[in-house]
C-alpha positions as CSV (number, residue, x, y, z in Angstrom):
1,X,32.1,-16.4,-48.2
2,X,35.1,-14.2,-48.7
3,X,36.7,-16.7,-51.1
4,X,33.5,-17.1,-53.0
5,X,33.0,-13.3,-53.5
6,X,36.5,-12.9,-54.7
7,X,35.9,-15.8,-57.2
8,X,32.7,-14.2,-58.3
9,X,34.4,-10.9,-59.0
10,X,37.2,-12.5,-61.0
11,X,35.1,-14.9,-63.0
12,X,32.2,-12.6,-63.9
13,X,33.8,-9.2,-64.4
14,X,34.2,-9.6,-68.2
15,X,30.7,-11.1,-68.7
16,X,29.0,-8.4,-66.6
17,X,30.8,-5.6,-68.4
18,X,30.0,-6.9,-71.9
19,X,26.5,-8.3,-71.6
20,X,23.3,-6.2,-71.5
21,X,21.3,-6.5,-68.3
22,X,18.4,-8.9,-68.9
23,X,15.9,-6.9,-66.8
24,X,16.7,-3.7,-68.6
25,X,16.4,-5.4,-72.0
26,X,12.7,-6.4,-71.5
27,X,11.8,-3.7,-68.9
28,X,11.5,-6.2,-66.1
29,X,13.0,-6.1,-62.6
30,X,14.5,-9.3,-61.1
31,X,14.6,-9.2,-57.3
32,X,15.7,-11.6,-54.7
33,X,14.4,-11.8,-51.1
34,X,15.5,-14.3,-48.5
35,X,18.3,-13.0,-46.3
36,X,16.2,-12.7,-43.1
37,X,13.0,-12.8,-45.1
38,X,10.2,-15.4,-45.2
39,X,7.2,-14.2,-47.2
40,X,4.3,-16.4,-46.1
41,X,1.3,-14.5,-47.6
42,X,0.3,-11.6,-49.7
43,X,-2.6,-10.7,-47.4
44,X,-1.2,-7.6,-45.8
45,X,-3.0,-8.0,-42.5
46,X,-1.7,-11.5,-42.0
47,X,2.0,-11.1,-43.2
48,X,4.5,-10.5,-40.4
49,X,7.6,-10.0,-42.6
50,X,8.8,-6.6,-43.9
51,X,9.5,-8.2,-47.3
52,X,6.0,-9.4,-47.7
53,X,4.5,-6.1,-46.5
54,X,6.7,-4.4,-49.0
55,X,5.4,-6.5,-51.9
56,X,1.8,-5.9,-50.6
57,X,2.3,-2.2,-51.3
58,X,2.7,-3.0,-55.0
59,X,-0.8,-4.7,-54.9
60,X,-2.8,-2.5,-52.6
61,X,-3.4,1.2,-52.0
62,X,-4.4,3.0,-48.8
63,X,-6.6,6.0,-48.1
64,X,-3.5,8.1,-47.6
65,X,0.1,8.2,-48.6
66,X,3.1,9.7,-46.7
67,X,5.8,11.8,-48.5
68,X,8.9,10.5,-46.7
69,X,10.9,13.6,-47.7
70,X,8.5,16.1,-46.2
71,X,6.6,14.0,-43.7
72,X,3.4,15.3,-45.2
73,X,0.3,13.2,-45.8
74,X,-1.4,13.1,-49.2
75,X,-4.7,11.6,-50.4
76,X,-4.3,8.2,-52.1
77,X,-7.6,6.3,-52.4
78,X,-9.1,9.2,-50.7
79,X,-9.5,12.3,-52.8
80,X,-9.5,14.5,-49.6
81,X,-9.7,14.1,-45.9
82,X,-10.7,16.3,-42.9
83,X,-9.9,15.9,-39.2
84,X,-13.3,16.7,-37.7
85,X,-12.1,16.4,-34.1
86,X,-9.6,14.4,-32.1
87,X,-11.5,11.1,-32.6
88,X,-13.1,11.6,-36.0
89,X,-11.8,11.8,-39.6
90,X,-13.9,12.3,-42.8
91,X,-12.8,11.0,-46.1
92,X,-14.0,11.6,-49.7
93,X,-13.2,8.5,-51.7
94,X,-11.6,8.9,-55.1
95,X,-13.9,8.1,-58.0
96,X,-12.9,6.1,-61.0
97,X,-10.6,3.7,-59.2
98,X,-10.7,0.0,-60.2
99,X,-9.6,-3.1,-58.5
100,X,-7.5,-5.6,-60.5
101,X,-10.6,-7.7,-61.3
102,X,-12.3,-4.6,-62.9
103,X,-14.7,-3.8,-60.2
104,X,-15.0,-0.2,-59.0
105,X,-13.9,1.0,-55.6
106,X,-16.6,2.6,-53.5
107,X,-17.1,3.6,-49.9
108,X,-18.5,0.2,-49.2
109,X,-15.1,-1.4,-49.7
110,X,-13.5,1.1,-47.4
111,X,-16.0,0.6,-44.6
112,X,-15.9,-3.2,-45.0
113,X,-12.1,-3.4,-44.8
114,X,-11.6,-1.1,-41.8
115,X,-14.3,-2.7,-39.8
116,X,-13.2,-6.2,-40.6
117,X,-9.5,-5.8,-39.8
118,X,-10.1,-3.9,-36.6
119,X,-12.5,-6.5,-35.2
120,X,-11.5,-8.8,-32.4
121,X,-12.5,-11.9,-34.4
122,X,-10.2,-11.0,-37.3
123,X,-7.1,-10.8,-35.1
124,X,-4.8,-8.8,-37.5
125,X,-1.1,-9.6,-37.3
126,X,-0.1,-6.1,-36.1
127,X,-2.8,-5.0,-33.6
128,X,-1.0,-1.6,-33.2
129,X,-2.1,-0.8,-36.7
130,X,-5.8,-1.3,-36.0
131,X,-6.7,-1.4,-32.3
132,X,-7.4,2.4,-32.3
133,X,-10.3,2.1,-34.7
134,X,-13.8,2.2,-33.2
135,X,-15.7,1.9,-36.5
136,X,-16.0,3.2,-40.1
137,X,-19.3,4.3,-41.4
138,X,-20.5,5.0,-44.9
139,X,-21.8,8.6,-45.2
140,X,-22.3,8.4,-49.0
141,X,-21.4,6.3,-52.0
142,X,-18.0,7.9,-52.0
143,X,-17.6,9.2,-48.4
144,X,-16.6,7.6,-45.2
145,X,-16.4,8.7,-41.5
146,X,-13.8,7.0,-39.3
147,X,-14.3,6.9,-35.6
148,X,-11.5,6.3,-33.2
149,X,-11.7,4.6,-29.8
150,X,-9.4,7.3,-28.4
151,X,-7.4,10.3,-29.6
152,X,-4.6,8.7,-31.6
153,X,-1.9,11.0,-33.0
154,X,-0.4,8.3,-35.2
155,X,-3.8,7.7,-37.0
156,X,-2.6,9.3,-40.3
157,X,0.6,7.3,-40.1
158,X,-1.4,4.0,-39.9
159,X,-3.7,5.1,-42.7
160,X,-0.8,5.9,-44.9
161,X,0.6,2.5,-46.1
162,X,-0.5,0.2,-43.3
163,X,-4.2,-0.1,-43.8
164,X,-4.8,-1.2,-47.5
165,X,-8.3,-1.3,-48.8
166,X,-9.7,-4.7,-50.0
167,X,-12.5,-5.4,-52.4
168,X,-15.5,-6.4,-50.3
169,X,-17.1,-8.8,-52.8
170,X,-13.8,-10.7,-53.5
171,X,-12.5,-10.9,-49.9
172,X,-15.9,-12.0,-48.6
173,X,-15.7,-14.9,-51.0
174,X,-12.1,-16.0,-50.8
175,X,-10.9,-14.8,-47.3
176,X,-7.4,-14.6,-46.1
177,X,-6.5,-17.9,-47.8
178,X,-7.5,-16.8,-51.2
179,X,-5.9,-13.3,-50.8
180,X,-2.6,-15.0,-49.8
181,X,-2.0,-16.4,-53.2
182,X,-4.5,-14.6,-55.5
183,X,-4.5,-11.1,-54.1
184,X,-6.7,-8.3,-55.6
185,X,-6.2,-4.7,-54.9
186,X,-6.1,-1.3,-56.6
187,X,-2.3,-0.9,-56.6
188,X,0.1,-0.2,-59.4
189,X,0.9,-3.9,-59.9
190,X,-1.2,-7.0,-59.9
191,X,0.1,-10.4,-58.8
192,X,0.0,-12.9,-61.7
193,X,1.9,-15.8,-60.3
194,X,2.4,-16.8,-56.7
195,X,4.3,-19.8,-55.5
196,X,4.4,-19.5,-51.7
197,X,7.9,-19.5,-50.3
198,X,9.5,-19.7,-53.8
199,X,8.6,-17.0,-56.3
200,X,6.1,-14.2,-57.3
201,X,5.4,-12.3,-60.4
202,X,3.9,-8.8,-60.6
203,X,2.7,-7.1,-63.8
204,X,2.0,-3.4,-64.3
205,X,-1.7,-2.7,-63.8
206,X,-2.9,-1.0,-67.1
207,X,-5.9,0.6,-65.4
208,X,-4.1,2.1,-62.5
209,X,-5.8,5.4,-61.7
210,X,-4.5,8.9,-62.5
211,X,-3.5,11.1,-59.7
212,X,-2.1,8.5,-57.4
213,X,0.8,9.8,-55.3
214,X,2.6,6.5,-56.1
215,X,2.6,7.6,-59.8
216,X,2.2,5.4,-62.8
217,X,4.8,2.5,-62.7
218,X,7.6,2.5,-65.3
219,X,8.8,-1.1,-65.1
220,X,6.4,-3.6,-66.8
221,X,7.2,-6.8,-64.8
222,X,8.7,-7.5,-61.4
223,X,9.9,-11.0,-60.7
224,X,10.6,-11.9,-57.1
225,X,12.4,-15.0,-55.9
226,X,13.0,-16.2,-52.4
227,X,16.7,-17.1,-52.2
228,X,17.7,-17.8,-48.5
229,X,21.3,-18.5,-49.4
230,X,23.3,-15.2,-49.5
231,X,26.1,-16.4,-51.8
232,X,23.5,-17.5,-54.4
233,X,22.2,-14.0,-54.4
234,X,25.7,-12.5,-54.8
235,X,26.5,-14.8,-57.6
236,X,23.3,-14.2,-59.5
237,X,23.7,-10.4,-59.1
238,X,27.2,-10.7,-60.5
239,X,26.1,-12.8,-63.4
240,X,23.2,-10.5,-64.3
241,X,20.4,-12.9,-63.4
242,X,19.4,-10.6,-60.6
243,X,19.0,-6.8,-60.8
244,X,18.5,-6.1,-57.0
245,X,19.3,-7.6,-53.6
246,X,19.4,-6.3,-50.1
247,X,20.2,-6.9,-46.4
248,X,23.8,-8.0,-46.9
249,X,26.4,-7.4,-44.1
250,X,29.0,-4.7,-44.3
251,X,31.8,-6.9,-45.4
252,X,29.8,-8.4,-48.3
253,X,28.6,-4.9,-49.4
254,X,32.2,-3.8,-49.6
255,X,33.1,-6.7,-51.8
256,X,30.1,-6.3,-54.1
257,X,31.2,-2.7,-54.7
258,X,34.1,-4.2,-56.7
259,X,31.8,-5.8,-59.2
260,X,31.3,-4.1,-62.6
261,X,27.9,-2.8,-63.3
262,X,26.9,-3.0,-59.6
263,X,26.0,-0.1,-57.3
264,X,25.8,-0.6,-53.5
265,X,23.6,1.8,-51.5
266,X,23.5,2.3,-47.7
267,X,20.1,3.6,-46.4
268,X,19.5,4.6,-42.8
269,X,16.3,3.1,-41.5
270,X,14.2,3.6,-38.3
271,X,15.3,0.4,-36.5
272,X,17.9,1.2,-33.9
273,X,19.8,-0.4,-30.9
274,X,19.9,0.9,-27.4
275,X,20.8,-0.1,-23.8
276,X,18.1,0.4,-21.2
277,X,18.6,0.6,-17.4
278,X,16.1,-0.7,-14.8
279,X,16.5,1.7,-11.8
280,X,13.9,-0.4,-9.9
281,X,15.9,-3.6,-10.2
282,X,16.4,-5.5,-6.9
283,X,14.3,-3.0,-5.0
284,X,16.4,-0.1,-6.2
285,X,19.5,-1.7,-4.5
286,X,21.3,-2.0,-7.9
287,X,24.1,0.3,-9.0
288,X,22.0,1.5,-11.9
289,X,19.4,3.0,-9.5
290,X,22.0,5.9,-9.1
291,X,21.8,8.4,-12.0
292,X,25.5,9.0,-11.7
293,X,26.2,5.3,-12.5
294,X,23.8,5.5,-15.4
295,X,25.6,8.6,-16.7
296,X,29.0,6.9,-16.2
297,X,28.0,3.9,-18.2
298,X,26.6,6.2,-20.9
299,X,30.0,7.8,-21.1
300,X,31.9,4.5,-21.0
301,X,30.9,3.1,-24.4
302,X,33.0,4.2,-27.4
303,X,30.2,4.0,-30.0
304,X,31.9,5.3,-33.1
305,X,34.3,2.4,-33.7
306,X,31.7,-0.2,-32.9
307,X,29.2,1.4,-35.3
308,X,31.9,1.6,-38.0
309,X,33.1,-2.0,-37.6
310,X,29.7,-3.7,-37.5
311,X,27.2,-1.4,-39.2
312,X,29.1,0.9,-41.5
313,X,29.2,4.6,-41.9
314,X,25.5,4.7,-43.1
315,X,24.3,3.9,-39.6
316,X,23.6,7.0,-37.6
317,X,24.8,7.5,-34.0
318,X,21.7,8.3,-31.9
319,X,21.3,11.3,-29.6
320,X,17.9,10.6,-28.1
321,X,15.6,7.7,-27.3
322,X,14.0,7.5,-30.7
323,X,14.9,7.3,-34.4
324,X,16.0,10.6,-36.0
325,X,13.8,9.7,-39.0
326,X,10.7,9.9,-36.8
327,X,8.5,13.0,-36.3
328,X,9.1,14.4,-32.8
329,X,12.6,13.0,-32.3
330,X,14.5,15.9,-30.8
331,X,18.1,16.2,-31.7
332,X,19.2,18.8,-29.1
333,X,18.9,16.9,-25.9
334,X,21.7,16.1,-23.4
335,X,24.3,13.6,-24.7
336,X,27.1,11.7,-23.0
337,X,30.2,11.6,-25.2
338,X,32.8,8.9,-24.7
339,X,35.0,10.0,-21.7
340,X,36.5,7.2,-19.5
341,X,38.0,9.7,-17.1
342,X,34.7,11.5,-16.5
343,X,33.0,8.1,-16.2
344,X,35.4,7.0,-13.4
345,X,34.8,10.2,-11.6
346,X,31.0,9.7,-11.7
347,X,31.4,6.2,-10.5
348,X,33.5,7.4,-7.6
349,X,30.9,10.0,-6.8
350,X,28.3,7.2,-6.7
351,X,30.4,5.2,-4.2
352,X,32.3,3.0,-6.7
353,X,35.9,4.3,-6.7
354,X,37.2,0.9,-7.9
355,X,34.7,0.5,-10.6
356,X,31.4,-1.4,-10.9
357,X,30.1,-4.7,-12.1
358,X,26.7,-4.7,-13.9
359,X,24.7,-7.3,-15.8
360,X,22.8,-7.0,-19.1
361,X,20.7,-9.3,-21.2
362,X,21.1,-8.9,-24.9
363,X,18.9,-9.8,-27.8
364,X,21.4,-8.6,-30.5
365,X,22.0,-11.3,-33.1
366,X,25.7,-10.8,-33.5
367,X,27.7,-12.0,-30.5
368,X,30.7,-9.9,-31.6
369,X,28.8,-6.7,-31.0
370,X,28.0,-7.8,-27.5
371,X,31.7,-8.5,-27.0
372,X,32.7,-5.1,-28.4
373,X,30.3,-3.3,-26.1
374,X,31.6,-5.1,-23.0
375,X,35.2,-4.5,-24.0
376,X,34.6,-0.8,-24.6
377,X,33.4,-0.4,-21.0
378,X,36.5,-1.7,-19.3
379,X,38.6,1.4,-19.6
380,X,36.0,3.3,-17.6
381,X,36.0,0.7,-14.8
382,X,32.7,-0.8,-15.8
383,X,32.7,-4.6,-15.8
384,X,29.7,-5.6,-18.0
385,X,28.5,-9.2,-17.9
386,X,26.3,-10.0,-20.9
387,X,23.8,-12.9,-21.2
388,X,22.1,-13.6,-24.5
389,X,18.4,-14.4,-24.8
390,X,15.6,-14.5,-27.3
391,X,13.5,-11.4,-27.8
392,X,10.4,-13.0,-26.2
393,X,12.3,-14.3,-23.2
394,X,14.1,-11.0,-22.6
395,X,10.9,-9.0,-23.0
396,X,9.1,-11.2,-20.5
397,X,11.9,-10.9,-18.0
398,X,12.2,-7.1,-18.6
399,X,8.5,-6.6,-17.9
400,X,8.8,-8.7,-14.8
401,X,11.6,-6.5,-13.5
402,X,14.1,-9.3,-13.5
403,X,16.7,-7.6,-15.7
404,X,19.2,-4.9,-14.6
405,X,20.0,-3.8,-18.1
406,X,18.7,-4.7,-21.6
407,X,20.5,-4.4,-24.9
408,X,17.9,-4.5,-27.6
409,X,16.6,-3.3,-30.9
410,X,13.4,-1.5,-31.9
411,X,11.8,-0.8,-35.3
412,X,8.6,1.1,-34.4
413,X,6.7,-1.1,-36.9
414,X,8.2,1.2,-39.6
415,X,6.1,4.1,-38.3
416,X,7.8,7.5,-38.5
417,X,6.4,8.9,-35.3
418,X,8.0,8.8,-31.8
419,X,4.6,7.7,-30.3
420,X,5.8,4.3,-31.6
421,X,9.3,4.5,-30.0
422,X,9.7,6.8,-27.1
423,X,6.1,6.4,-25.9
424,X,6.4,2.6,-26.2
425,X,9.0,2.6,-23.4
426,X,8.4,5.6,-21.3
427,X,4.7,6.2,-21.0
428,X,4.0,4.2,-17.9
429,X,3.2,0.9,-19.5
430,X,4.6,-2.6,-19.0
431,X,7.8,-1.8,-20.9
432,X,8.5,1.3,-18.7
433,X,10.4,0.5,-15.4
434,X,11.2,4.2,-15.0
435,X,7.7,5.5,-14.3
436,X,8.9,9.1,-14.5
437,X,6.1,11.5,-13.3
438,X,7.5,14.2,-15.5
439,X,7.7,12.1,-18.7
440,X,4.5,10.1,-18.6
441,X,2.0,13.1,-18.8
442,X,4.0,14.7,-21.5
443,X,4.0,11.6,-23.7
444,X,0.3,10.9,-23.1
445,X,-0.7,14.4,-24.0
446,X,1.5,14.4,-27.2
447,X,0.2,11.0,-28.2
448,X,-3.4,12.1,-28.1
449,X,-2.9,15.5,-29.8
450,X,-3.4,16.5,-33.4
451,X,-1.4,19.7,-33.1
452,X,2.0,18.9,-34.6
453,X,3.9,21.9,-33.1
454,X,2.4,21.1,-29.6
455,X,3.4,17.5,-30.0
456,X,7.0,18.3,-31.0
457,X,7.4,20.6,-28.0
458,X,6.1,18.0,-25.5
459,X,8.2,15.2,-27.0
460,X,11.3,17.4,-26.8
461,X,10.7,18.1,-23.1
462,X,10.1,14.4,-22.4
463,X,13.2,13.3,-24.4
464,X,15.3,15.9,-22.5
465,X,14.1,14.5,-19.2
466,X,14.9,11.0,-20.3
467,X,18.4,12.1,-21.4
468,X,19.1,14.0,-18.2
469,X,18.2,10.9,-16.1
470,X,20.2,8.7,-18.5
471,X,17.5,6.0,-18.5
472,X,18.8,4.8,-21.9
473,X,22.1,4.7,-23.8
474,X,20.9,5.4,-27.4
475,X,23.4,3.6,-29.6
476,X,22.9,3.7,-33.4
477,X,20.3,3.3,-36.1
478,X,20.5,0.5,-38.6
479,X,21.4,1.0,-42.2
480,X,20.3,-1.4,-44.9
481,X,22.7,-2.3,-47.6
482,X,21.3,-3.0,-51.1
483,X,23.0,-3.8,-54.4
484,X,21.6,-3.3,-57.9
485,X,22.5,-2.9,-61.5
486,X,24.0,0.5,-62.2
487,X,21.3,1.4,-64.7
488,X,18.5,0.8,-62.2
489,X,17.0,3.7,-60.2
490,X,15.3,2.5,-57.0
491,X,15.1,3.9,-53.4
492,X,14.5,2.5,-49.9
493,X,12.7,4.8,-47.5
494,X,13.6,5.2,-43.8
495,X,10.5,3.0,-43.0
496,X,12.4,0.1,-44.6
497,X,10.1,-0.1,-47.6
498,X,11.6,-0.4,-51.0
499,X,9.9,1.8,-53.6
500,X,9.6,-0.8,-56.4
501,X,6.5,0.9,-57.8
502,X,8.7,4.0,-58.5
503,X,11.7,2.1,-59.9
504,X,12.9,2.7,-63.4
505,X,15.7,1.9,-65.8
506,X,17.9,4.7,-66.9
């Protein structure tokens, strides 16, 4: 790959610097997906891949939208909303909105969609997005009441981007199979050509409604191709056939920076890596049952050079058991800076004056990262033995209490709320081996509250307890590298969604 990138830079520099960008010339955007992406359907509720869900946001709108800069929720297909109580939300539906087939949006479409995708028979791909919905009911031609099964603090998060509204008449007729290749929504772009697994074309929707927080799109046409081979993407970006690519590794991003007319961006996202301890392992006869051992291991890893070598400076070092981009993620909890001397002292205090041997299972895709983590521990007297497993296998063993330590990643489904990160692992469920009586009630209360200041306070107290007990070693968040033509303006949000609908040419 290194030789090819150097060749690309040398052979295309003159062409790139002299020729006009094709996408800019006709106000189109040429995008490649494929590095770690496999878009299987444009039905939002069936698609598992972030790339496909990202494209779905071009086609569909939701009741609400979230401003990622302020964490505030804004009406989208709703013209207004009101939280009636902790299990009820009322929506006024925006009038004058059209689907791509020309039919008008009404409350009937909203009720149909929400009741359909939350039903057991439908079996939506991400149950976490819908399993809190009891039912939606029509209270007028343009008004809807949404009932929850339980108080659910992340309800607005789910309604903002994750629960698009479908046209009842069309979806009733074509179902998931029809929506996969001929989707119809109210979004800023309509899909005009879909070749599954190969390419898709989106054209600006001329009748897109005024007042949408997404805004009127600037670019007329978006052409998307699935190109699994990384070097093909790099070559086509260099030659001007592509305007935008993403998810390249750090070394490739550094080389792409050398190409003329190319800008490389690094965007921190919510996905992060962590090391979890299981204090209950082997009937609490394991070294990690001792909080001093857990603290020593936390101080034994030199995170900064590992982060820099494998993830780049755009990846953030974590302070707490959550993503710093999430609501409720406290940044002022106890931390354990790298200190081999202090780590050895803690091990001696715990009865291990000659060091300790521990075992971890890792799901990290890069074996070099595992090796770097293990090597970092040695100076502190920690001998870390790492076994590699698939996510499903490791998760099964973790829940069964068979693992002493787990090295893993978590993305929170792209939801900017710690109820989808901290609460996932510390609220007493199957993923929680700690069962901390101080933490569980705090998280359960925060997860079921609609009072944001109260939630923040409870999450902070819970995260401080988690840190004091050193249940986790928070490592680093991921950063996505993207590369695009220098005249293109486009952003990636922390939730890992690219804002193609807001892209424009300078």
